[in-house]
N, C-alpha and C positions, 0 to 999 in steps of 0.2 A: 462435730456436733457438740453442742453445749448442753449441760444438764446440771441440776442442783437439787439437793434434798433439804427441806425445811421442816423442823419439828412443829407439829400442831398439838400434840398431847403426849402423855406418857408413852403410848405405843402407837401413835398415829403420825403420819408424815404427809407432806405435800411434795410430790415429784414434779419437777419442772424440766422440760426439755424442748428443743426446737426441731421443727421439721420444715423441709422445703415445700413450698406451694407452687401451683402452676404460675408461670411467669417469672420464676426466680426469686420470689419473695419468701420470707421465712415466717413461720407461725409458732408461737409459744404455746405448748400444751401443758396443762396442769392435771395431775391425777392424784386422787387421795389413796393412801395405802395404810393398812394396819399391820403392825408387827414390829420386830426389832429393827434397829438401824441397819444391821447387816442384811436382813431380809429386804429392807427398803432399797439398799444399794444394789442387791442382786436383781430386784425388780426393775430398777432403772437401767441396768445393763441389758436386761432382757428386752426392754422397750427400745433401747438403742439398736439392738440387733434386729428387732422387728422392723424398725424404720429403714435400716440399711437394706433389708431384704424386700422392701416394697410392701410390707405388710401393715402399714399404718392406715387406719381409717379415721375419718373425722368423727368426733364425739357426736352422738345423736340422742334425742329424746323419743325417737320412734318406738312405739310399743309393738309387741308381738301381734296383738289383735289387729292394729291398724295395718301392719305390714302384710299379714296373711290375707286380710280382706282385700287389700289393694291388689295383691297378686292374683287372686281369684277373679277380681273384676277385670284384670288384664287378660287372663286366659280365655274368658268367654268370647269377647269380640275377635280375639286372635284365632279362634277355632281350635285351640289346644284341647279343649274339653267341650262336650256337648252341653246343650242347655239343661237337659235332665241331670247330667253329671254335676253341673255347676250348682243346681238346686240341692243335690245331695251333699256336695262339699259345704255349701253354706249352712246346711242343717247341722252337720258335724262340727263346723267351726263355732257356731253360735251356742251349741249345747255341750260339746265335749272339750272345746279349747278355750273359748273366751272366759268362761267363769273361773277357770283355774290358772291360765297363763296370760290372759288377754292384756292385763295392765302392766306386765313385766316389760322392762326395756329390752329391746331386741339385742342390744350389745351386751346386756348383763346375763343373758341366758346361758346356763351351764348344764352339763350332762346330768348332774345330780338333780337339777330341777325337773328334767324329763323323767328320771327314775321315780321321783316323788309323784309326778303327774300321773304316770301309769298306775301307780299303786292307788292313788285317789280315785281314778276312774273305775277301778275294779270294785270299789266300795260304794261310791255315790256318783257315778258318772252318768246315770240316766237323766233324761230331760227333767223329770220331776224330783230328782235327787233322792228318790226312795229306793235306791239299790244301785248296784254296779252294772257295767256293761262288759261284754265278752272281750276276750283278747283279739278276736277278729275285728270288732269295732275299733278297739284301741289301735290296731294295726292300720286301719284305714285313715284315721285322723292323724296318726303319726306320719304316714306317707305324705299327706297334704302339707303338714308342717315342714317336713324334710325338703320337699320340693321348693317351698317358699324360702326356706333358709338357704338352700343351694343358690337360688337366684339372688338372695341378699348378698352372698359372698361374691357372686359374679359382678354385681353392680357396686361393689365397694362399700356396702353398708355395714359389713361385719367381717371378721377375720376367718371364721371357720363355721362349718355346719355341724353343730354338736349333736344333731339327730343321727349322724352317722357313727358317733361314738357310743351313744346309748340306743341300742336297737329296740324295736318294738317287741313286745312279748310274743313268744312263739305260740301259734295257734295249735292247741291240742286236738287230737283226733276225736275225742269225746265231745268237743264243742260243736262239731258238725253233726247236727241232729238229722238222722235219716230213718227211713222205715226199715225195720228188720225184715229178713226174708219171709218170715211168717206173716208179717203185716202186709207185705207186698202181695202175697197170695190171697189174703183175706179181703183186701181193699176193694177189688172189683165186685165181689159179692155184696159187701156192705153198702157200696155206692149205687148199686144197680137201679134203684128207684129214685135216685136224686137227680134233679135237673142238671147238676154240674158233672154228672157221670162222664159224658163223652170228652169234654176238654181235659178233665183230670187224667183219664186213661191215656190220652195222647201225650200229655205232659210227662206222666210217669214213665211211659215206655218208649219215648223218643228223646227225652232230655232237652227239649226246646226251651228257650227262655220265654217268660211270660209275654213279652211284646211280640215275639215271633209267633207264638201260639194264637194270639188274638188278631194277628195280621194275616193268618193263613187263609188262602182263597182256594175255592174248589178247582180253579183252573191249574193250580199247582199241586193237585193231588191226583195220582194215578193209581186207582185201586186195583187195576188189572196187573200192573207191574209191581204193586205193593211198595210204592215209593211216593215221597212228597218232596217238593222243592221249597227251601226257605230262601226268600229273596227280599223280604222287607220286615219291618217291625213297627209296632204301634206303641206310642208313648203319649204321656199327658204331662204337660208342664204348665206352670202358672202363666208364662209368657205367651205360649202358643195354643194351649188347650190340647185337644186330641189331634194327633197327626200321624200319618204314615211316613216312614223314612227308610233309607237303606239299612241293611243289617249292620251290626256293630262293627264288624271288620270285613275285609274281603273274604276271609275264610268263613265268615258267617253265612255267606251265600253258598248253599250246599244242598245236596240231595241226601235224604235219609231213607234207608230201607226199613220198611215197617214190619214188625212182628204180626202174627196172625190176629192177636187180640185187638190191635189198633185198626187193622183192616176191617174186621168184623164190626167194631164199634163205629167206625166212620160210615160204613154201609147203612147201618141201622139209623145213625144220626141223620144222614142225608134223606132217608126215607121219611123220618119223622118231620124233618124240616120242610120237605115238599108238601106233606099232608097239611101241616099247619098253614103254610102260605096259601094253599088252595082253599082251606077253610076260611081264611081271612080275605079271600078275593084278591090276593097279591100276585097270582099267576106263577109261572115257572121261575126257577132260580136264574138270575143273570149269569153269564159266563164267568164274570169276575166276582161273584158273590162270596162273602166271607163265610168260612166254615162255621165259626162261632160268632153269633151276632144276636141282636134283638130280633123279634119276629118281623120287624119292618126292614131288617137288613143293616141296621146301623151298628157300628162297632161297639163292643163292650168296653166300659171304662176300666182300665187296668187296676186301679186301686180298689174299686168296688168289687172286681172279680176276686182279688186277693182277700178282701174282707169276707166275701161269701164263702170262699174255701176255708178261711179261719173258723167261721161259725160251724161249718160242716165237720171239719176236723175235730174241733172241740167236742162236738156232739158224739163223735166216735171215740173220744178219749185219746186223740192223737195230738201231741204237742209238736206239730210239724208245719213249717211255713210252706207256702207255695213253691218258693225257690228250692226248698229242701227236696222236692220231688226230682229236680234236676240232679242234685247230689246223689239221691238214691239211685237214679238211673246209672250214673257214672260208677257208683259202687258195685252195681250189678255186673257191669261190663268188666270191671277190674277183678272182681271176685271170680268171674268166669275165665280169667286169664287173657282177655283181649289186649293186644299190644297198644302201647300208649299213642302211637301215631293214628291208629284207627279210632281210638276214643276221642282224641283231639279233633279229628275231622268230623266225627259224628256230633260232637258238642259245639262245633263251630269256633273252637279256640284258634287264635292266630298262630299259635306255635305249640308243639307238644311240651315245651318248657313250662307253659302256663298250666297245662294239665298236671304235670309233675309237681309244680309248686303247690297246687291245691290238694292233690290226691296221692302224693308220694307214699304216704304211710300205708296205702291200701294195695299197692301194686304187687302182683306176682306175674311171672312170664308164662305165656302160652300163645297159641295161634288160632283160637276159636273165632267164630264169626259172631258179630254183634246181635243180629236178629235171632240166630239160632240159640244164643245164650239166653235171650229173654223167653223164647218158647220153652226152653228147658226149665227155667225158673218157674214158669207158670204151669208146668205139667201137673195135671190133676186138679187144676182150678175149675 
Protein backbone atom coordinates (compact mmCIF):
# COMPACT_ATOMS: atom_id res chain seq x y z
CA UNK A 1 0.00 0.00 0.00
CA UNK A 2 1.31 3.41 -0.96
CA UNK A 3 0.98 6.56 1.11
CA UNK A 4 2.30 10.11 1.20
CA UNK A 5 2.19 13.16 3.49
CA UNK A 6 2.16 16.67 2.03
CA UNK A 7 2.36 19.88 4.07
CA UNK A 8 -0.57 22.27 3.63
CA UNK A 9 0.24 24.78 6.39
CA UNK A 10 2.33 25.20 9.54
CA UNK A 11 0.41 22.39 11.31
CA UNK A 12 -1.86 21.01 8.58
CA UNK A 13 -1.21 18.10 6.23
CA UNK A 14 -2.72 16.21 3.36
CA UNK A 15 -2.63 12.43 3.82
CA UNK A 16 -2.72 10.46 0.60
CA UNK A 17 -3.09 6.68 0.35
CA UNK A 18 -4.47 4.01 -1.98
CA UNK A 19 -7.19 1.41 -1.36
CA UNK A 20 -8.42 -1.49 -3.48
CA UNK A 21 -11.86 -1.11 -5.02
CA UNK A 22 -14.26 -3.73 -6.32
CA UNK A 23 -12.95 -5.19 -9.58
CA UNK A 24 -9.28 -4.93 -8.61
CA UNK A 25 -8.91 -1.23 -9.32
CA UNK A 26 -7.25 1.10 -6.83
CA UNK A 27 -8.54 4.42 -5.53
CA UNK A 28 -6.51 7.26 -4.10
CA UNK A 29 -7.91 8.72 -0.87
CA UNK A 30 -7.06 12.19 0.44
CA UNK A 31 -7.57 13.19 4.07
CA UNK A 32 -6.86 16.51 5.78
CA UNK A 33 -5.09 16.37 9.14
CA UNK A 34 -4.06 18.98 11.73
CA UNK A 35 -1.11 18.43 14.08
CA UNK A 36 2.61 17.80 13.98
CA UNK A 37 4.38 15.79 11.26
CA UNK A 38 4.88 12.92 13.69
CA UNK A 39 1.16 12.90 14.51
CA UNK A 40 0.34 13.00 10.79
CA UNK A 41 2.61 10.01 10.18
CA UNK A 42 0.94 8.13 13.03
CA UNK A 43 -2.48 8.90 11.56
CA UNK A 44 -1.38 7.60 8.16
CA UNK A 45 -0.18 4.36 9.78
CA UNK A 46 -3.54 4.05 11.52
CA UNK A 47 -5.37 4.52 8.22
CA UNK A 48 -3.16 1.85 6.62
CA UNK A 49 -4.08 -0.56 9.42
CA UNK A 50 -7.74 0.34 9.06
CA UNK A 51 -7.71 -0.48 5.34
CA UNK A 52 -5.88 -3.77 5.95
CA UNK A 53 -8.53 -4.75 8.50
CA UNK A 54 -11.31 -4.04 6.02
CA UNK A 55 -12.38 -0.96 7.96
CA UNK A 56 -12.23 1.60 5.15
CA UNK A 57 -15.40 3.38 4.12
CA UNK A 58 -15.89 5.67 1.16
CA UNK A 59 -15.94 9.39 2.10
CA UNK A 60 -19.52 10.68 2.11
CA UNK A 61 -21.35 13.98 2.51
CA UNK A 62 -24.38 12.23 4.03
CA UNK A 63 -25.67 14.14 7.06
CA UNK A 64 -26.99 12.65 10.28
CA UNK A 65 -30.41 14.14 9.66
CA UNK A 66 -30.75 12.64 6.17
CA UNK A 67 -29.46 9.26 7.33
CA UNK A 68 -31.78 8.95 10.34
CA UNK A 69 -34.81 10.11 8.37
CA UNK A 70 -34.00 7.57 5.65
CA UNK A 71 -33.71 4.75 8.18
CA UNK A 72 -37.08 5.54 9.80
CA UNK A 73 -38.62 5.72 6.33
CA UNK A 74 -37.28 2.20 5.76
CA UNK A 75 -38.41 0.81 9.13
CA UNK A 76 -42.06 1.78 8.53
CA UNK A 77 -42.82 -0.33 5.40
CA UNK A 78 -40.58 -3.12 6.70
CA UNK A 79 -42.86 -3.47 9.73
CA UNK A 80 -39.98 -2.99 12.17
CA UNK A 81 -41.99 -0.31 13.94
CA UNK A 82 -45.70 0.48 14.02
CA UNK A 83 -47.18 3.54 12.33
CA UNK A 84 -47.83 5.15 15.72
CA UNK A 85 -44.24 4.48 16.82
CA UNK A 86 -42.96 5.88 13.54
CA UNK A 87 -44.87 9.11 14.14
CA UNK A 88 -43.36 9.38 17.62
CA UNK A 89 -39.87 8.71 16.19
CA UNK A 90 -40.34 11.38 13.55
CA UNK A 91 -41.44 13.87 16.21
CA UNK A 92 -38.35 13.18 18.33
CA UNK A 93 -36.08 13.38 15.29
CA UNK A 94 -37.50 16.69 14.08
CA UNK A 95 -37.48 18.44 17.46
CA UNK A 96 -34.69 16.82 19.50
CA UNK A 97 -32.21 15.64 16.85
CA UNK A 98 -32.33 17.69 13.65
CA UNK A 99 -31.90 21.16 15.23
CA UNK A 100 -28.76 20.05 17.05
CA UNK A 101 -27.06 17.31 14.97
CA UNK A 102 -29.02 17.24 11.73
CA UNK A 103 -26.49 19.01 9.48
CA UNK A 104 -23.39 17.29 10.86
CA UNK A 105 -21.76 14.79 8.50
CA UNK A 106 -22.46 11.21 9.49
CA UNK A 107 -18.80 10.21 9.21
CA UNK A 108 -17.70 13.17 11.33
CA UNK A 109 -19.85 12.32 14.36
CA UNK A 110 -17.80 11.76 17.53
CA UNK A 111 -18.74 10.65 21.04
CA UNK A 112 -18.01 14.16 22.39
CA UNK A 113 -20.66 15.49 20.00
CA UNK A 114 -23.24 13.25 21.67
CA UNK A 115 -22.12 14.35 25.12
CA UNK A 116 -22.66 18.00 24.12
CA UNK A 117 -25.97 17.11 22.48
CA UNK A 118 -27.28 15.49 25.67
CA UNK A 119 -26.27 18.55 27.70
CA UNK A 120 -27.96 20.91 25.25
CA UNK A 121 -31.18 18.89 25.27
CA UNK A 122 -31.35 19.22 29.05
CA UNK A 123 -31.23 23.02 28.70
CA UNK A 124 -33.21 23.83 25.53
CA UNK A 125 -34.40 20.56 24.04
CA UNK A 126 -38.12 21.35 24.07
CA UNK A 127 -39.97 21.89 20.82
CA UNK A 128 -40.31 25.61 21.53
CA UNK A 129 -36.76 25.88 22.88
CA UNK A 130 -38.07 27.33 26.15
CA UNK A 131 -36.58 24.70 28.40
CA UNK A 132 -35.00 21.29 28.54
CA UNK A 133 -36.35 17.75 28.22
CA UNK A 134 -36.04 14.87 30.66
CA UNK A 135 -33.38 12.18 30.64
CA UNK A 136 -36.15 9.78 29.63
CA UNK A 137 -36.84 11.74 26.43
CA UNK A 138 -33.11 12.05 25.73
CA UNK A 139 -32.82 8.29 26.14
CA UNK A 140 -35.59 7.68 23.59
CA UNK A 141 -34.06 9.85 20.87
CA UNK A 142 -30.57 8.49 21.68
CA UNK A 143 -31.85 4.94 21.03
CA UNK A 144 -33.25 6.00 17.66
CA UNK A 145 -29.92 7.53 16.69
CA UNK A 146 -28.01 4.50 17.95
CA UNK A 147 -30.12 2.12 15.88
CA UNK A 148 -29.65 4.24 12.77
CA UNK A 149 -25.88 4.43 13.34
CA UNK A 150 -25.68 0.68 13.91
CA UNK A 151 -27.27 0.15 10.51
CA UNK A 152 -24.92 2.75 9.01
CA UNK A 153 -21.98 0.62 10.16
CA UNK A 154 -23.61 -2.53 8.78
CA UNK A 155 -24.09 -0.93 5.36
CA UNK A 156 -20.54 0.41 5.23
CA UNK A 157 -21.41 4.10 5.60
CA UNK A 158 -19.26 4.58 8.72
CA UNK A 159 -16.73 2.71 10.81
CA UNK A 160 -18.30 2.60 14.24
CA UNK A 161 -21.41 3.45 16.21
CA UNK A 162 -20.32 6.22 18.57
CA UNK A 163 -23.70 6.09 20.35
CA UNK A 164 -22.44 2.93 22.06
CA UNK A 165 -19.41 4.83 23.40
CA UNK A 166 -21.41 7.76 24.80
CA UNK A 167 -24.40 6.25 26.58
CA UNK A 168 -27.68 8.05 27.13
CA UNK A 169 -28.04 9.73 30.54
CA UNK A 170 -29.45 7.52 33.27
CA UNK A 171 -33.11 8.04 34.10
CA UNK A 172 -33.38 8.98 37.76
CA UNK A 173 -36.17 7.63 39.90
CA UNK A 174 -37.44 11.11 40.75
CA UNK A 175 -38.04 11.77 37.03
CA UNK A 176 -40.80 9.15 37.06
CA UNK A 177 -43.69 11.20 38.40
CA UNK A 178 -46.25 9.03 40.19
CA UNK A 179 -48.97 9.51 42.76
CA UNK A 180 -47.97 9.18 46.38
CA UNK A 181 -49.77 6.54 48.52
CA UNK A 182 -51.80 9.36 50.11
CA UNK A 183 -52.78 10.73 46.69
CA UNK A 184 -53.82 7.25 45.57
CA UNK A 185 -56.16 6.94 48.54
CA UNK A 186 -57.60 10.43 48.02
CA UNK A 187 -58.04 10.34 44.23
CA UNK A 188 -61.24 8.20 44.10
CA UNK A 189 -62.95 10.59 46.51
CA UNK A 190 -61.84 13.68 44.57
CA UNK A 191 -62.88 12.19 41.22
CA UNK A 192 -66.20 10.71 42.23
CA UNK A 193 -68.36 13.36 40.53
CA UNK A 194 -66.14 13.68 37.46
CA UNK A 195 -67.31 12.08 34.14
CA UNK A 196 -63.80 10.65 33.79
CA UNK A 197 -64.03 8.81 37.13
CA UNK A 198 -64.59 5.26 35.84
CA UNK A 199 -61.82 5.05 33.21
CA UNK A 200 -59.29 6.69 35.53
CA UNK A 201 -60.08 4.26 38.36
CA UNK A 202 -59.63 1.33 35.96
CA UNK A 203 -56.39 2.77 34.60
CA UNK A 204 -54.94 3.46 38.04
CA UNK A 205 -55.77 0.08 39.60
CA UNK A 206 -55.07 -2.22 36.66
CA UNK A 207 -52.09 -0.52 35.00
CA UNK A 208 -53.47 -0.91 31.49
CA UNK A 209 -52.14 1.27 28.70
CA UNK A 210 -54.29 4.08 27.32
CA UNK A 211 -55.02 2.26 24.07
CA UNK A 212 -55.93 -0.93 25.93
CA UNK A 213 -58.28 0.99 28.23
CA UNK A 214 -60.13 2.68 25.36
CA UNK A 215 -60.41 -0.60 23.40
CA UNK A 216 -61.86 -2.56 26.33
CA UNK A 217 -65.22 -4.21 25.51
CA UNK A 218 -67.87 -5.51 27.89
CA UNK A 219 -67.59 -8.99 26.37
CA UNK A 220 -64.06 -9.12 27.78
CA UNK A 221 -65.09 -8.07 31.30
CA UNK A 222 -66.31 -10.70 33.77
CA UNK A 223 -67.47 -8.93 36.91
CA UNK A 224 -68.50 -12.20 38.59
CA UNK A 225 -64.98 -13.60 38.25
CA UNK A 226 -63.50 -10.15 38.90
CA UNK A 227 -61.38 -10.33 35.78
CA UNK A 228 -60.96 -8.66 32.42
CA UNK A 229 -59.15 -9.72 29.26
CA UNK A 230 -56.92 -7.38 27.28
CA UNK A 231 -56.96 -8.45 23.63
CA UNK A 232 -56.72 -5.26 21.56
CA UNK A 233 -55.71 -1.62 21.63
CA UNK A 234 -57.00 1.62 20.14
CA UNK A 235 -54.66 4.12 18.55
CA UNK A 236 -54.88 7.18 16.32
CA UNK A 237 -52.41 8.06 13.59
CA UNK A 238 -52.26 10.69 10.88
CA UNK A 239 -52.18 7.95 8.24
CA UNK A 240 -55.03 5.74 9.46
CA UNK A 241 -57.01 7.81 11.95
CA UNK A 242 -58.70 5.80 14.73
CA UNK A 243 -58.26 2.05 14.52
CA UNK A 244 -58.31 -1.05 16.68
CA UNK A 245 -55.29 -3.33 16.53
CA UNK A 246 -53.81 -6.30 18.41
CA UNK A 247 -52.04 -5.63 21.70
CA UNK A 248 -48.48 -4.30 21.62
CA UNK A 249 -46.88 -7.73 22.15
CA UNK A 250 -48.05 -11.32 22.55
CA UNK A 251 -47.67 -10.85 26.29
CA UNK A 252 -50.00 -7.86 26.03
CA UNK A 253 -52.85 -10.29 25.42
CA UNK A 254 -53.60 -11.13 29.05
CA UNK A 255 -56.14 -11.50 31.83
CA UNK A 256 -56.08 -9.08 34.76
CA UNK A 257 -57.64 -9.88 38.13
CA UNK A 258 -59.57 -6.86 39.37
CA UNK A 259 -59.47 -5.35 42.84
CA UNK A 260 -62.81 -4.59 44.48
CA UNK A 261 -62.77 -0.88 43.68
CA UNK A 262 -62.53 -1.60 39.94
CA UNK A 263 -65.33 -4.20 40.07
CA UNK A 264 -67.63 -1.80 41.94
CA UNK A 265 -66.72 1.06 39.60
CA UNK A 266 -67.45 -0.99 36.47
CA UNK A 267 -70.79 -2.21 37.84
CA UNK A 268 -71.91 1.37 38.48
CA UNK A 269 -70.50 2.57 35.15
CA UNK A 270 -72.40 -0.13 33.24
CA UNK A 271 -75.63 0.79 35.04
CA UNK A 272 -75.20 4.47 34.13
CA UNK A 273 -74.26 3.58 30.56
CA UNK A 274 -77.44 1.50 30.13
CA UNK A 275 -79.64 4.24 31.61
CA UNK A 276 -78.16 6.84 29.27
CA UNK A 277 -78.67 4.63 26.21
CA UNK A 278 -82.28 3.97 27.14
CA UNK A 279 -82.86 7.69 27.69
CA UNK A 280 -81.43 8.40 24.24
CA UNK A 281 -83.49 5.64 22.65
CA UNK A 282 -80.41 3.62 21.71
CA UNK A 283 -81.57 0.35 23.27
CA UNK A 284 -79.49 -2.25 25.07
CA UNK A 285 -75.73 -2.50 24.89
CA UNK A 286 -74.41 -4.68 22.04
CA UNK A 287 -72.34 -7.67 23.15
CA UNK A 288 -69.17 -6.09 21.78
CA UNK A 289 -69.89 -2.59 23.11
CA UNK A 290 -66.95 -0.54 24.31
CA UNK A 291 -66.74 -0.04 28.06
CA UNK A 292 -65.68 3.59 27.61
CA UNK A 293 -67.17 5.37 24.62
CA UNK A 294 -69.33 8.23 23.44
CA UNK A 295 -73.07 7.91 24.27
CA UNK A 296 -73.56 6.55 20.73
CA UNK A 297 -70.95 3.87 21.34
CA UNK A 298 -68.13 5.38 19.27
CA UNK A 299 -64.54 5.09 20.54
CA UNK A 300 -62.99 7.97 22.46
CA UNK A 301 -60.05 9.70 20.77
CA UNK A 302 -56.88 8.81 22.71
CA UNK A 303 -55.28 12.25 22.60
CA UNK A 304 -58.53 13.98 23.59
CA UNK A 305 -58.90 11.57 26.50
CA UNK A 306 -55.36 12.40 27.68
CA UNK A 307 -56.13 16.11 27.39
CA UNK A 308 -59.29 15.70 29.44
CA UNK A 309 -57.32 13.93 32.17
CA UNK A 310 -54.63 16.63 32.06
CA UNK A 311 -57.25 19.34 32.73
CA UNK A 312 -58.83 17.34 35.56
CA UNK A 313 -55.45 16.54 37.09
CA UNK A 314 -54.39 20.17 36.91
CA UNK A 315 -57.61 21.19 38.65
CA UNK A 316 -56.77 18.76 41.45
CA UNK A 317 -53.23 20.12 41.74
CA UNK A 318 -51.67 16.95 40.29
CA UNK A 319 -48.79 17.20 37.84
CA UNK A 320 -49.34 13.65 36.63
CA UNK A 321 -49.77 12.39 33.05
CA UNK A 322 -52.22 9.66 32.12
CA UNK A 323 -49.35 7.22 31.54
CA UNK A 324 -48.07 8.01 35.04
CA UNK A 325 -51.12 6.17 36.40
CA UNK A 326 -49.63 3.00 34.94
CA UNK A 327 -46.32 3.76 36.67
CA UNK A 328 -48.22 4.42 39.89
CA UNK A 329 -49.91 1.03 39.65
CA UNK A 330 -46.57 -0.69 39.09
CA UNK A 331 -45.07 1.13 42.07
CA UNK A 332 -47.97 -0.05 44.25
CA UNK A 333 -47.28 -3.65 43.34
CA UNK A 334 -43.54 -3.29 43.83
CA UNK A 335 -43.96 -1.57 47.17
CA UNK A 336 -46.23 -4.43 48.26
CA UNK A 337 -43.48 -6.90 47.41
CA UNK A 338 -45.05 -8.54 44.34
CA UNK A 339 -42.50 -10.57 42.37
CA UNK A 340 -41.29 -9.14 39.07
CA UNK A 341 -42.72 -11.95 36.93
CA UNK A 342 -46.25 -11.31 38.24
CA UNK A 343 -45.88 -7.57 37.72
CA UNK A 344 -44.57 -8.04 34.17
CA UNK A 345 -47.50 -10.32 33.34
CA UNK A 346 -50.03 -7.88 34.81
CA UNK A 347 -48.53 -4.93 32.91
CA UNK A 348 -48.31 -6.90 29.67
CA UNK A 349 -44.54 -6.58 29.36
CA UNK A 350 -42.91 -8.94 26.88
CA UNK A 351 -40.33 -9.90 29.50
CA UNK A 352 -39.63 -9.29 33.20
CA UNK A 353 -36.36 -7.76 31.98
CA UNK A 354 -38.37 -4.83 30.61
CA UNK A 355 -40.11 -4.41 33.97
CA UNK A 356 -36.77 -4.44 35.77
CA UNK A 357 -35.25 -1.94 33.35
CA UNK A 358 -38.05 0.55 34.11
CA UNK A 359 -38.68 -0.10 37.81
CA UNK A 360 -35.51 -1.70 39.16
CA UNK A 361 -34.97 1.03 41.77
CA UNK A 362 -38.33 0.26 43.39
CA UNK A 363 -38.09 -3.49 43.87
CA UNK A 364 -38.23 -5.44 47.12
CA UNK A 365 -38.82 -9.22 47.36
CA UNK A 366 -42.07 -10.72 48.64
CA UNK A 367 -44.82 -13.17 47.54
CA UNK A 368 -48.06 -11.15 47.93
CA UNK A 369 -50.92 -11.14 45.42
CA UNK A 370 -51.50 -8.17 43.13
CA UNK A 371 -55.23 -7.57 43.69
CA UNK A 372 -54.87 -8.08 47.46
CA UNK A 373 -52.10 -5.49 47.53
CA UNK A 374 -54.40 -2.90 45.94
CA UNK A 375 -57.24 -3.69 48.35
CA UNK A 376 -54.82 -3.20 51.23
CA UNK A 377 -53.59 0.11 49.81
CA UNK A 378 -57.20 1.32 49.61
CA UNK A 379 -58.16 0.15 53.07
CA UNK A 380 -60.12 2.92 54.74
CA UNK A 381 -60.90 4.78 51.48
